[in-house]
N, CA, C and O of each residue as an XYZ file, in Angstrom:
512
protein
N     -17.793     22.869   -102.090
C     -16.519     22.518   -101.253
C     -16.447     22.907    -99.899
O     -16.183     22.191    -98.933
N     -16.734     24.239    -99.926
C     -16.507     24.681    -98.630
C     -17.954     24.781    -97.887
O     -18.019     25.595    -96.966
N     -18.930     24.149    -98.153
C     -20.031     24.013    -97.209
C     -19.810     22.606    -96.828
O     -20.115     22.321    -95.670
N     -19.345     21.686    -97.571
C     -19.082     20.353    -96.953
C     -17.753     20.494    -95.976
O     -17.665     19.743    -95.004
N     -16.981     21.226    -96.183
C     -16.106     21.583    -95.059
C     -16.764     21.980    -93.823
O     -16.424     21.487    -92.748
N     -17.770     22.924    -93.932
C     -18.153     23.582    -92.841
C     -18.884     22.470    -91.954
O     -18.736     22.297    -90.745
N     -19.783     21.690    -92.911
C     -20.448     20.449    -92.482
C     -19.755     19.495    -91.420
O     -20.210     19.002    -90.388
N     -18.717     19.414    -91.912
C     -17.456     18.266    -91.431
C     -16.989     19.041    -90.102
O     -16.841     18.488    -89.012
N     -16.804     20.247    -90.330
C     -16.338     20.842    -89.093
C     -17.278     21.031    -87.916
O     -16.911     20.861    -86.753
N     -18.420     21.365    -88.242
C     -19.676     21.468    -86.908
C     -19.604     20.353    -86.463
O     -19.347     20.592    -85.283
N     -19.648     19.245    -86.562
C     -19.470     18.125    -85.454
C     -18.090     18.103    -84.260
O     -18.030     17.922    -83.043
N     -17.260     18.338    -85.150
C     -15.812     18.255    -84.462
C     -15.515     19.555    -83.549
O     -14.625     19.557    -82.699
N     -16.608     20.993    -83.896
C     -16.366     21.719    -83.195
C     -16.892     21.605    -81.964
O     -16.448     21.959    -80.871
N     -18.349     20.823    -82.410
C     -19.302     20.631    -80.993
C     -18.657     19.621    -80.184
O     -18.842     19.755    -78.974
N     -17.851     18.514    -80.601
C     -17.245     17.924    -79.577
C     -15.884     18.545    -78.793
O     -15.648     18.256    -77.620
N     -15.176     19.274    -79.446
C     -14.413     20.036    -78.829
C     -14.830     20.968    -77.915
O     -14.266     21.209    -76.847
N     -16.078     21.629    -78.449
C     -16.661     22.418    -77.360
C     -17.197     21.572    -75.950
O     -17.154     21.939    -74.776
N     -17.624     20.527    -76.439
C     -18.165     19.789    -75.276
C     -16.926     19.180    -74.165
O     -17.059     18.958    -72.962
N     -15.692     19.002    -75.035
C     -14.777     18.677    -74.201
C     -13.944     19.786    -73.325
O     -13.394     19.656    -72.231
N     -14.020     20.643    -73.979
C     -13.346     22.428    -73.285
C     -14.318     22.352    -72.078
O     -13.789     22.341    -70.966
N     -15.919     22.287    -72.165
C     -16.863     22.411    -71.230
C     -16.575     21.476    -69.784
O     -16.560     21.853    -68.612
N     -16.392     20.337    -70.278
C     -15.664     19.531    -68.979
C     -14.413     19.613    -68.490
O     -14.209     19.299    -67.317
N     -13.465     20.012    -69.248
C     -12.152     20.567    -68.766
C     -12.468     21.867    -67.927
O     -12.004     22.001    -66.795
N     -13.106     22.623    -68.396
C     -13.348     23.846    -67.361
C     -14.289     23.338    -66.125
O     -14.004     23.866    -65.051
N     -15.168     22.570    -66.107
C     -15.970     22.188    -64.911
C     -15.036     21.354    -64.049
O     -15.104     21.490    -62.828
N     -14.238     20.568    -64.541
C     -12.980     19.827    -63.634
C     -11.983     20.992    -63.052
O     -11.718     21.082    -61.854
N     -11.502     21.809    -63.988
C     -10.797     22.944    -63.308
C     -11.230     23.580    -62.517
O     -10.611     23.935    -61.514
N     -12.818     23.981    -62.878
C     -13.330     24.529    -61.361
C     -13.544     23.835    -60.234
O     -13.527     24.442    -59.163
N     -13.785     22.438    -60.275
C     -13.664     21.754    -59.184
C     -12.713     21.702    -58.647
O     -12.792     21.777    -57.421
N     -11.426     21.558    -59.234
C     -10.097     21.639    -58.618
C      -9.678     22.722    -57.992
O      -8.948     22.620    -57.006
N     -10.059     23.852    -58.449
C      -9.832     25.219    -58.026
C     -10.924     25.313    -56.615
O     -10.614     25.808    -55.531
N     -11.855     24.882    -56.862
C     -12.831     25.052    -55.494
C     -12.295     24.026    -54.344
O     -12.267     24.335    -53.153
N     -11.885     22.799    -54.843
C     -11.187     22.001    -53.819
C      -9.648     22.812    -53.292
O      -9.398     22.857    -52.088
N      -8.909     23.283    -54.077
C      -7.913     24.141    -53.723
C      -8.336     25.084    -52.991
O      -7.831     25.027    -51.870
N      -9.286     26.222    -53.181
C      -9.565     27.055    -52.252
C      -9.938     26.650    -51.022
O      -9.643     27.341    -50.047
N     -10.851     25.121    -50.849
C     -11.105     24.853    -49.544
C      -9.900     24.231    -48.577
O      -9.874     24.311    -47.349
N      -8.961     23.626    -49.384
C      -7.375     23.406    -48.921
C      -6.704     24.448    -48.356
O      -6.297     24.395    -47.195
N      -6.513     25.611    -49.234
C      -5.742     26.693    -48.880
C      -6.804     27.284    -47.457
O      -6.186     27.366    -46.396
N      -8.098     27.622    -47.415
C      -8.840     27.721    -46.187
C      -8.518     26.879    -45.046
O      -8.198     27.405    -43.980
N      -8.582     25.480    -45.194
C      -8.107     24.511    -43.913
C      -6.783     24.855    -43.688
O      -6.493     25.037    -42.505
N      -5.615     25.037    -44.779
C      -4.242     25.404    -44.521
C      -4.102     26.659    -43.450
O      -3.443     26.672    -42.410
N      -4.928     27.723    -44.023
C      -4.997     29.104    -43.057
C      -5.392     28.859    -41.561
O      -4.827     29.299    -40.560
N      -6.637     27.950    -41.656
C      -7.020     27.924    -40.124
C      -5.931     26.905    -39.604
O      -5.411     27.255    -38.544
N      -5.468     25.677    -40.155
C      -4.530     25.312    -39.146
C      -3.192     25.953    -39.016
O      -2.387     25.517    -38.193
N      -2.908     26.986    -39.801
C      -1.651     27.803    -39.302
C      -2.289     28.911    -38.361
O      -1.487     29.115    -37.449
N      -3.238     29.580    -38.247
C      -3.613     30.069    -37.280
C      -3.602     29.606    -35.914
O      -3.163     30.200    -34.929
N      -4.333     28.064    -36.009
C      -4.072     27.534    -35.034
C      -2.802     27.055    -34.273
O      -2.789     26.890    -33.054
N      -1.735     26.845    -35.090
C      -0.572     26.746    -34.779
C       0.126     27.973    -34.392
O       0.940     27.881    -33.473
N      -0.066     29.099    -34.946
C       0.260     30.504    -34.182
C      -0.326     30.554    -32.812
O       0.410     30.970    -31.918
N      -1.479     30.212    -32.531
C      -2.097     30.476    -31.210
C      -1.222     29.595    -30.342
O      -0.788     30.019    -29.271
N      -0.924     28.221    -30.839
C      -0.181     27.383    -29.812
C       0.994     27.886    -29.531
O       1.446     27.877    -28.386
N       1.609     28.376    -30.542
C       3.288     28.923    -30.357
C       3.129     30.175    -29.337
O       3.809     30.331    -28.322
N       2.056     31.077    -29.819
C       2.058     32.126    -28.673
C       1.862     31.562    -27.363
O       2.681     31.940    -26.526
N       0.997     30.769    -26.986
C       0.767     30.106    -25.482
C       2.399     29.723    -24.971
O       3.047     30.106    -23.996
N       2.695     28.882    -25.991
C       4.106     28.282    -25.596
C       5.213     29.439    -25.239
O       6.013     29.339    -24.308
N       5.125     30.541    -26.126
C       5.772     31.598    -25.774
C       5.542     32.454    -24.626
O       6.390     33.161    -24.081
N       4.379     32.337    -24.321
C       3.772     32.873    -22.829
C       4.469     32.016    -21.623
O       5.169     32.348    -20.667
N       4.079     31.053    -21.986
C       4.614     30.087    -20.879
C       5.874     29.869    -20.606
O       6.171     29.663    -19.430
N       7.055     29.863    -21.775
C       8.374     30.168    -21.654
C       8.547     31.444    -20.911
O       9.162     31.365    -19.847
N       8.133     32.541    -21.268
C       8.194     33.771    -20.542
C       7.821     33.542    -19.090
O       8.659     33.803    -18.227
N       6.690     33.099    -18.773
C       6.578     32.987    -17.255
C       7.932     32.085    -16.746
O       8.686     32.521    -15.876
N       8.114     30.901    -17.342
C       8.985     30.246    -16.463
C      10.074     31.106    -16.416
O      10.457     31.290    -15.261
N      10.717     31.705    -17.278
C      11.714     32.841    -17.210
C      11.740     33.626    -15.867
O      12.636     33.711    -15.028
N      10.711     34.081    -15.901
C      10.208     35.120    -14.877
C      10.525     34.410    -13.545
O      11.299     34.909    -12.728
N       9.869     33.162    -13.341
C       9.856     32.311    -11.997
C      11.370     32.065    -11.765
O      11.855     32.302    -10.659
N      12.289     31.491    -13.007
C      13.761     31.232    -12.636
C      14.538     32.604    -12.087
O      15.423     32.590    -11.231
N      14.014     33.811    -12.768
C      14.879     35.005    -12.309
C      14.311     35.254    -10.549
O      15.082     35.703     -9.700
N      13.277     34.982    -10.326
C      12.484     35.271     -9.013
C      13.410     34.508     -8.094
O      14.079     35.038     -7.207
N      13.388     32.849     -8.461
C      14.144     32.001     -7.802
C      15.480     32.432     -7.492
O      15.844     32.496     -6.317
N      16.330     32.767     -8.555
C      17.419     33.191     -8.652
C      17.773     34.439     -7.623
O      18.775     34.450     -6.908
N      16.912     35.345     -7.665
C      16.967     36.406     -6.947
C      17.071     35.824     -5.416
O      18.055     36.123     -4.740
N      16.133     35.065     -4.933
C      15.892     34.610     -3.632
C      16.850     33.440     -3.141
O      17.047     33.096     -1.976
N      17.236     33.070     -3.953
C      18.759     32.100     -3.917
C      19.980     32.914     -3.609
O      20.840     32.475     -2.845
N      20.093     34.272     -4.272
C      21.232     35.172     -4.187
C      20.882     35.694     -2.881
O      21.942     35.800     -2.263
N      19.768     36.128     -2.053
C      19.545     36.874     -0.841
C      19.812     35.409      0.054
O      20.507     35.546      1.061
N      19.418     34.342     -0.184
C      19.713     32.884      0.861
C      21.162     33.101      0.880
O      21.642     32.943      2.002
N      22.075     33.447     -0.126
C      23.340     32.979     -0.026
C      24.277     34.068      0.547
O      25.407     33.834      0.975
N      23.619     35.422      0.506
C      24.042     36.428      1.195
C      23.712     36.452      2.684
O      24.320     37.125      3.516
N      22.546     35.535      2.957
C      22.191     35.483      4.558
C      23.268     34.265      5.079
O      23.834     34.289      6.171
N      23.398     33.376      4.227
C      24.144     32.376      4.652
C      25.620     32.757      4.964
O      26.279     32.241      5.867
N      26.043     33.681      4.146
C      27.673     34.134      4.338
C      27.727     34.901      5.534
O      28.685     34.715      6.285
N      26.684     35.894      5.890
C      26.622     36.785      7.186
C      26.632     35.750      8.391
O      27.392     35.942      9.339
N      25.653     34.480      8.342
C      25.826     33.587      9.471
C      26.830     33.001      9.640
O      27.242     32.857     10.791
N      27.479     32.523      8.637
C      28.917     31.936      8.507
C      29.976     33.083      9.071
O      30.849     32.699      9.849
N      29.923     34.361      8.730
C      31.006     35.010      9.268
C      30.454     35.319     11.010
O      31.259     35.212     11.935
N      29.115     35.669     11.220
C      28.757     35.620     12.474
C      29.518     34.281     13.278
O      30.249     34.542     14.233
N      29.345     33.034     12.912
C      29.879     31.865     13.460
C      31.271     31.660     13.681
O      31.710     31.044     14.652
N      32.094     32.268     12.624
C      33.129     32.386     12.788
C      33.921     33.623     13.826
O      34.974     33.526     14.455
N      33.259     34.423     13.749
C      33.377     35.483     14.654
C      33.288     35.005     15.922
O      34.210     35.062     16.736
N      31.933     34.412     16.176
C      31.772     34.007     17.823
C      32.925     32.892     17.862
O      33.653     33.118     18.829
N      33.373     31.665     17.073
C      34.231     31.344     17.449
C      35.642     31.647     17.831
O      36.359     31.032     18.620
N      35.917     32.762     17.090
C      37.034     33.290     17.581
C      36.990     34.063     18.957
O      37.934     34.083     19.747
N      35.845     34.662     19.136
C      35.673     35.148     20.481
C      35.866     34.151     21.662
O      36.380     34.445     22.741
N      35.333     32.806     21.270
C      35.390     31.998     22.483
C      36.727     31.213     22.524
O      37.165     30.798     23.598
N      37.338     31.021     21.415
C      38.726     30.732     21.616
C      39.864     31.993     22.314
O      40.950     31.747     22.840
N      39.336     33.134     22.157
C      40.011     34.401     22.668
C      39.640     34.300     24.314
O      40.479     34.552     25.178
N      38.388     33.930     24.582
C      37.966     33.858     26.119
C      38.768     32.529     26.453
O      39.639     32.735     27.299
N      38.698     31.286     26.028
C      39.417     30.175     26.519
C      40.971     30.456     26.716
O      41.739     30.066     27.596
N      41.175     31.259     25.607
C      42.879     31.692     25.801
C      43.198     32.592     27.060
O      44.168     32.415     27.797
N      42.249     33.579     27.205
C      42.237     34.608     28.204
C      42.042     33.584     29.620
O      42.765     33.656     30.613
N      41.181     32.872     29.488
C      40.953     32.002     30.847
C      42.161     31.245     31.310
O      42.584     31.155     32.463
N      42.726     30.626     30.025
C      43.942     29.549     30.626
C      45.081     30.660     31.084
O      45.884     30.492     32.002
N      44.986     31.694     30.340
C      46.221     32.459     30.962
C      45.732     33.053     32.161
O      46.718     33.024     32.898
N      44.811     33.566     32.783
C      44.467     34.355     33.940
C      44.269     32.979     35.149
O      44.367     33.348     36.319
N      44.075     31.872     34.988
C      43.770     30.674     36.109
C      44.602     30.652     36.767
O      44.197     30.509     37.920
N      46.076     30.744     36.684
C      47.192     30.562     37.384
C      47.034     31.757     38.812
O      47.258     31.554     40.005
N      46.497     33.191     38.007
C      46.907     34.219     38.636
C      45.768     34.072     39.688
O      45.912     34.579     40.801
N      44.647     33.392     39.358
C      43.287     33.564     40.018
C      43.443     32.538     41.476
O      42.976     32.720     42.600
N      44.401     31.272     40.871
C      44.755     30.667     42.123
C      45.680     31.224     42.890
O      45.681     30.926     44.085
N      46.405     31.904     42.511
C      47.453     32.700     43.216
C      46.629     33.581     44.313
O      46.843     33.498     45.522
N      45.773     34.334     43.794
C      45.002     35.345     44.543
C      44.384     34.826     45.305
O      44.486     35.196     46.475
N      43.538     33.813     44.975
C      42.875     32.861     45.913
C      43.553     32.692     46.925
O      43.130     33.190     47.968
N      44.695     32.011     46.940
C      45.621     31.562     48.127
C      45.898     32.593     48.830
O      45.664     32.493     50.034
N      46.515     33.981     48.281
C      46.684     35.107     48.857
C      45.550     35.451     49.768
O      45.620     35.454     50.997
N      44.532     35.732     49.069
C      43.068     36.064     49.968
C      43.230     35.200     51.321
O      43.347     35.641     52.465
N      43.208     33.875     50.902
C      43.106     32.969     52.040
C      43.882     33.298     53.174
O      43.529     33.395     54.350
N      44.837     33.433     52.724
C      46.018     33.321     53.933
C      46.142     35.034     54.502
O      46.974     35.287     55.374
N      45.495     35.847     54.089
C      45.550     37.307     54.205
C      45.350     37.549     55.749
O      44.369     37.144     56.373
N      46.372     38.241     56.274
C      46.321     38.520     57.790
C      45.674     39.861     58.194
O      46.186     40.937     57.883
N      44.728     39.775     58.776
C      43.794     40.993     58.872
C      44.368     41.866     60.272
O      43.581     42.618     60.846
N      45.599     41.729     60.705
C      45.963     42.111     61.857
C      45.503     41.546     62.867
O      44.978     40.439     62.741
N      45.595     42.218     64.204
C      45.305     41.681     65.346
C      45.600     40.130     65.429
O      45.319     39.357     66.345
N      46.067     39.948     64.556
C      46.470     38.366     64.459
C      45.445     37.402     64.304
O      45.362     36.288     64.821
N      44.650     37.996     63.495
C      43.388     36.854     63.203
C      43.529     36.715     61.744
O      43.716     37.711     61.045
N      43.447     35.496     61.235
C      43.623     35.024     59.768
C      42.201     34.964     59.382
O      41.329     34.789     60.233
N      41.916     35.113     58.021
C      40.792     35.122     57.425
C      41.012     33.545     56.923
O      42.035     33.047     56.454
N      39.909     33.016     57.139
C      40.182     31.201     56.855
C      38.820     31.153     55.663
O      37.633     31.292     55.956
N      39.296     30.956     54.492
C      38.241     31.090     53.492
C      37.866     29.357     53.154
O      36.997     29.062     52.333
């Protein structure tokens, strides 16, 4: 009876061994494909990191240019403020000059009349 059981068990064991061999082969193929996918994913991630690094460098360069422009605009603003102050001072001086001229104009007329009618003695009159 034991010999009969062993003989019946041998073909089933061979079939099971064959099925295990097929399963191991399939698993090995799937592992190889998985390794390939992992390698491709790693390459893609490296490419992404490279691109992100490039974007980061570009963003830093843009920030530097913006800072330079801001500094230039700040300098321009200071120069414009100085020009505005000078213009206001010039306008004030012109206003003062005009006011002074307006005040002194009647006196200049009076002086001109006095000089015109100046008597030089000896009965000569200076005619201007």
